[in-house]
NUKENU-600655 format. One record per residue: residue in one letter; x, y, z of N, C-alpha, C, O in turn. Coordinates in steps of 0.1 Angstrom, whole numbers, plus 5000, padded with zeros to 4 digits. Each point is the difference from the previous one (the first is absolute). Example, Ala and Ser with C-alpha at 12.3 -4.5 7.8 and 13.67 -1.06 7.14 Angstrom:
// residues 2
A/5132/4943/5078/4991/5012/5000/5009/5012/5000/5010/5000/5007
S/4986/5011/4986/5009/5011/5000/4992/5011/5008/5005/5011/5001
This chain:
// residues 132
X/0745/8751/0755/5004/4995/4987/4989/4991/4994/4993/4993/5007
X/5005/5009/4981/4990/4992/4993/5005/4986/4997/5012/4997/5000
X/4979/4994/4997/5003/4986/4997/5009/5000/4987/5008/4991/4999
X/4989/5018/4992/5008/5000/4988/5015/5004/5002/5009/4993/4995
X/4993/5016/5014/5013/5005/5004/5008/4989/5008/5011/4998/4998
X/4982/4995/5010/5006/4989/5008/5003/4988/4990/5011/4995/5001
X/4981/5002/4990/5003/4990/4990/5012/5003/4991/5008/4992/4997
X/4992/5021/4999/5011/5004/4992/5013/5000/5007/5010/4995/4995
X/4990/5009/5018/5013/4999/5008/5004/4986/5003/5012/4997/4999
X/4978/4994/5003/5003/4986/5002/5007/4994/4987/5009/4992/5001
X/4985/5012/4988/5006/4994/4988/5014/5005/4997/5009/4993/4995
X/4993/5020/5008/5014/5006/4998/5010/4993/5010/5011/4996/4996
X/4984/5002/5016/5009/4993/5010/5003/4986/4996/5012/4996/5001
X/4978/4997/4993/5003/4986/4996/5009/4999/4988/5008/4991/4999
X/4991/5019/4992/5009/5000/4989/5015/5002/5005/5009/4993/4995
X/4993/5016/5014/5013/5003/5005/5006/4988/5008/5012/4997/4999
X/4979/4996/5008/5004/4987/5007/5005/4990/4990/5010/4994/5002
X/4982/5003/4987/5004/4991/4990/5013/5003/4994/5008/4991/4999
X/4994/5022/4997/5012/5004/4995/5012/4998/5009/5011/4996/4996
X/4987/5007/5017/5011/4999/5009/5004/4985/5002/5012/4997/5002
X/4978/4994/4998/5003/4986/5001/5008/4995/4988/5009/4992/5001
X/4987/5013/4987/5007/4996/4988/5015/5004/5000/5009/4993/4997
X/4993/5019/5008/5013/5006/5001/5008/4992/5010/5012/4997/4998
X/4982/4999/5013/5008/4994/5011/5004/4986/4996/5010/4995/5005
X/4982/4998/4986/5004/4986/4997/5006/4999/4986/5002/4989/4995
X/5001/5022/4998/5007/5000/4988/5015/4998/5001/5005/5000/5012
X/5002/4997/4978/5014/4998/5001/5007/5012/5004/4996/5012/4997
X/5015/4986/5010/5008/5013/5005/5005/5008/4988/5004/4995/4990
X/4995/5018/5013/5005/5009/4990/5015/4999/4997/5007/4998/5010
X/4997/5004/4979/5015/5000/4997/5005/5013/5005/4994/5011/5001
X/5018/4988/5004/5008/5012/5005/5004/5007/4987/5008/4995/4992
X/4987/5017/5006/5003/5008/4987/5013/5005/4999/5004/5006/4990
X/5005/4993/5021/5014/5005/4999/5009/4991/4992/5011/5003/4997
X/4984/4985/5000/5008/4990/4993/4994/4996/4987/4988/5001/4997
X/5020/4994/4994/4994/4994/4988/4992/4988/5004/5003/4994/5010
X/4986/5003/4982/4991/4989/5004/5007/4987/5002/4995/4992/5008
X/5015/5005/4984/5006/4987/5001/5008/4997/5012/5004/4989/5003
X/4999/5021/5005/5007/4998/5013/4993/5005/5012/5005/4998/5011
X/4984/5008/4988/4993/5006/5011/4997/4992/5011/5002/5004/5012
X/4994/4983/4986/4996/4991/5011/5011/4990/5003/4997/4990/5008
X/5015/5011/4987/5010/4990/5003/5007/5004/5014/5005/5011/5001
X/4995/4980/5009/5004/5004/5013/5016/4999/5001/5005/4993/5009
X/5002/5015/4984/5014/5001/5000/5004/5015/5001/4993/5008/4995
X/5019/4994/5010/5005/5014/5000/5001/5005/4986/5003/4991/4991
X/4995/5021/5006/5001/5006/4986/5009/5012/4999/5001/5007/5010
X/5005/4994/4978/5007/5013/4997/4994/5004/4987/5001/4993/4990
X/4993/5019/5010/4995/5006/4988/5010/5011/4996/5003/5009/5008
X/5002/4990/4980/5010/5010/4995/4993/5008/4989/4997/4995/4989
X/5000/5017/5013/4993/5009/4991/5011/5008/4992/5008/5006/5005
X/4990/4992/4981/5010/5007/4992/4995/5002/4986/4988/4999/4997
X/5021/5004/4994/4997/5003/4986/5011/4995/4991/5012/5000/5004
X/4985/4996/4984/5010/4994/4991/5011/5010/4996/5011/4996/4997
X/4986/5017/5003/5010/5010/4996/5007/5006/5012/5009/5008/4998
X/4988/4988/5013/5007/5004/5013/5013/4993/5002/5001/4988/5001
X/5010/5020/4999/5014/4994/5001/5001/4992/5013/5005/4988/4999
X/4992/5017/5013/5001/4992/5012/4992/4988/5000/5003/4989/5005
X/4985/5012/4988/4991/4988/4999/5006/4990/4992/5000/4988/5004
X/5006/5015/4985/5007/4991/4991/5012/4993/5008/5003/4988/4998
X/5004/5020/5010/5012/4995/5007/4994/4989/5011/5008/4991/5003
X/4980/5011/5002/4995/4991/5010/4995/4987/4994/4998/4990/5007
X/4998/5010/4980/4994/4988/4994/5007/4988/5003/4994/4990/5005
X/5020/5009/4991/5007/4987/5002/5001/4996/5015/5000/4989/5004
X/5000/5021/5004/5001/4997/5015/4988/4994/5005/5000/4990/5007
X/4988/5015/4989/4987/4995/5004/4998/4986/4994/4994/4991/5007
X/5011/5007/4981/4998/4987/4994/5008/4989/5008/4995/4990/5002
X/5018/5014/5001/5008/4991/5008/4994/4997/5014/5000/4989/5004
X/4994/5021/5002/4994/4998/5013/4987/4992/4999/4997/4992/5009
X/4996/5010/4981/4988/4992/4998/5003/4985/4999/4993/4992/5005
X/5018/5005/4988/5004/4986/5000/5006/4995/5013/4996/4989/5005
X/5012/5019/5002/5006/4996/5012/4989/4999/5011/5001/4991/5009
X/4989/5016/4991/4989/5000/5011/4987/4993/4995/4989/5001/5006
X/5012/4992/4983/4988/4993/4994/4993/4992/5011/5007/4992/5006
X/4980/5010/4995/4992/4992/5009/5000/5006/5015/4993/4995/5008
X/5015/5015/4994/5001/5006/5013/4996/5015/4999/4994/5005/5010
X/5008/5002/4979/4996/5014/4998/4995/5001/4986/5005/4994/4990
X/4985/5015/5008/4995/5003/4987/5006/5013/4996/4999/5010/5007
X/5008/4991/4982/5006/5012/4995/4993/5004/4987/5001/4992/4990
X/4993/5019/5010/4992/5004/4988/5004/5014/4995/5000/5009/5008
X/5004/4992/4980/5003/5013/4994/4987/5006/4993/4993/4993/4993
X/5004/5019/5011/4988/5007/4995/5004/5011/4991/5007/5009/5004
X/4989/4990/4984/5002/5011/4990/4989/5011/5002/4988/4997/4997
X/5017/5014/5007/4990/5011/5005/4991/5005/4989/4988/5003/5002
X/5016/4997/4986/4992/5005/4989/4990/4989/4995/4990/5003/4994
X/5012/4985/5010/4990/4989/4996/4991/4997/5012/4989/4996/4998
X/5015/5008/5014/4992/4997/5012/4997/5013/5008/5004/5002/5011
X/4989/5007/4982/4998/5014/5006/4992/4999/5013/5003/5007/5009
X/4987/4984/4992/4992/4999/5012/5008/4994/5011/4998/5005/5012
X/5010/4985/4986/5009/4996/5011/5009/5010/5005/5003/5002/5012
X/5003/5006/4978/5009/5010/5003/4993/5011/5009/5006/5006/5009
X/4982/4997/4987/4992/5011/5008/4997/4995/5014/5001/5007/5010
X/4994/4980/4991/4996/4995/5012/5011/4998/5010/4999/5002/5012
X/5013/4995/4983/5012/4999/5008/5008/5013/5002/5010/5000/5007
X/4984/5011/4989/5006/5014/5002/5014/5001/4996/5008/5005/5007
X/4995/4991/4980/5014/5001/4995/5002/5014/4996/4992/5006/4992
X/5019/4999/5013/5004/5014/4997/5011/5002/4991/5001/5009/4992
X/5008/4981/5009/5012/5000/4990/5004/4985/4998/4996/4991/5007
X/5012/5007/4982/5004/4987/4997/5016/4999/5000/5007/5010/4997
X/4998/4978/5006/4993/4989/5005/4996/5001/5014/5007/5007/5008
X/4982/4987/4996/4995/4999/5014/4998/4985/5003/4993/4993/4993
X/5013/5003/5018/4998/4986/5005/4991/5000/5012/5003/5008/5010
X/4987/4983/4990/4992/4999/5012/5001/4985/5004/4998/4991/4992
X/5005/5007/5021/5002/4987/5006/4987/4998/5009/4996/5008/5008
X/4998/4980/4990/4988/4996/5008/5003/4987/5007/5006/4991/4994
X/4989/5007/5018/5001/4987/5007/4990/4990/4994/4992/5003/4991
X/5007/4985/5014/4992/4990/4995/4985/5003/5001/4991/4994/4994
X/5006/5015/5016/4986/5004/5002/4996/5013/4992/4990/5006/5003
X/5019/4997/4987/4998/5012/4992/5001/5014/5007/4995/5010/4996
X/5012/4990/5016/5002/5012/5006/5013/5007/4995/5011/4993/5000
X/4988/5019/4996/5012/5007/4996/5010/5001/5011/4997/5005/5011
X/5015/4991/4987/5011/5000/5011/5011/5010/4997/5007/5005/5008
X/4995/4998/4979/5011/5009/4996/4997/5006/4986/4995/4993/4991
X/5009/5019/5006/4999/5006/4987/5013/5008/4998/5006/5007/5009
X/4999/4992/4978/5012/5007/4997/4998/5006/4986/4994/4994/4991
X/5011/5018/5007/5000/5007/4987/5014/5001/4995/5009/5006/5007
X/4993/4989/4981/5013/5001/4994/5006/4986/4998/4994/4990/5003
X/5018/5010/4992/5008/4987/4997/5003/4993/5013/5003/5006/5010
X/4995/4981/4989/5004/4991/5012/5009/4989/4994/4997/4994/4990
X/5014/5004/5017/5009/4989/4995/4995/4987/5007/4992/5000/5009
X/5015/4989/4986/4995/4987/5005/5002/4998/5015/4991/4995/5007
X/5020/5010/4998/5002/4998/5015/4990/5008/5009/4996/4995/5010
X/5000/5016/4985/4990/5008/5007/4987/4993/5001/4994/4998/5010
X/5002/4996/4978/4988/4993/5000/5000/4987/5008/4991/4997/5008
X/5020/4996/4992/5002/4989/5008/4999/5002/5015/4995/4992/5008
X/5011/5020/4996/4999/5004/5014/4986/5002/5005/4996/4997/5011
X/4996/5009/4980/4986/5002/5003/4993/4987/5001/4992/4997/5009
X/5010/4994/4982/4994/4986/5000/5004/4994/5014/4991/4994/5006
X/5022/5007/4997/5005/4994/5013/4992/5006/5012/4996/4993/5009
X/5003/5020/4991/4992/5007/5011/4986/4996/5001/4994/5001/5010
X/5000/4995/4978/4986/4995/5000/4999/4986/5004/4989/4995/5002
X/5022/4998/5000/5000/4986/5004/5000/4990/4989/4998/4988/5003
X/5005/5017/4985/5001/4990/4989/5014/4994/5000/5010/5006/5001
X/4989/4980/4998/5013/4993/5001/5004/4994/4986/5010/4994/4999
């Protein structure tokens, strides 16, 4: 190898080292499965994917609102409008609506359900997740 080739390789390696250190010490990346406003909150989460014209979605709206009040400070309940949040819908592999995805406080998916869920069904899942 010539001196020019060695210098070139050394400069390429140094650039990669600098870039890797910058990445290692930058802020943690947001979990793209969640809306930005809740991604880093260390609480269990329920994401409900639906649409305004979906009849079962409309039927679940008051249930989710009641549960959000009842579990305030213990669980985050977020309704996702699939036509407004296409990227979240794609990332979470939503096939039909409504779909509910339950996550633990470490953002691990623990349960997924497709279709209407009543209040008692949701509460049983929260209970199984250890939410009091």
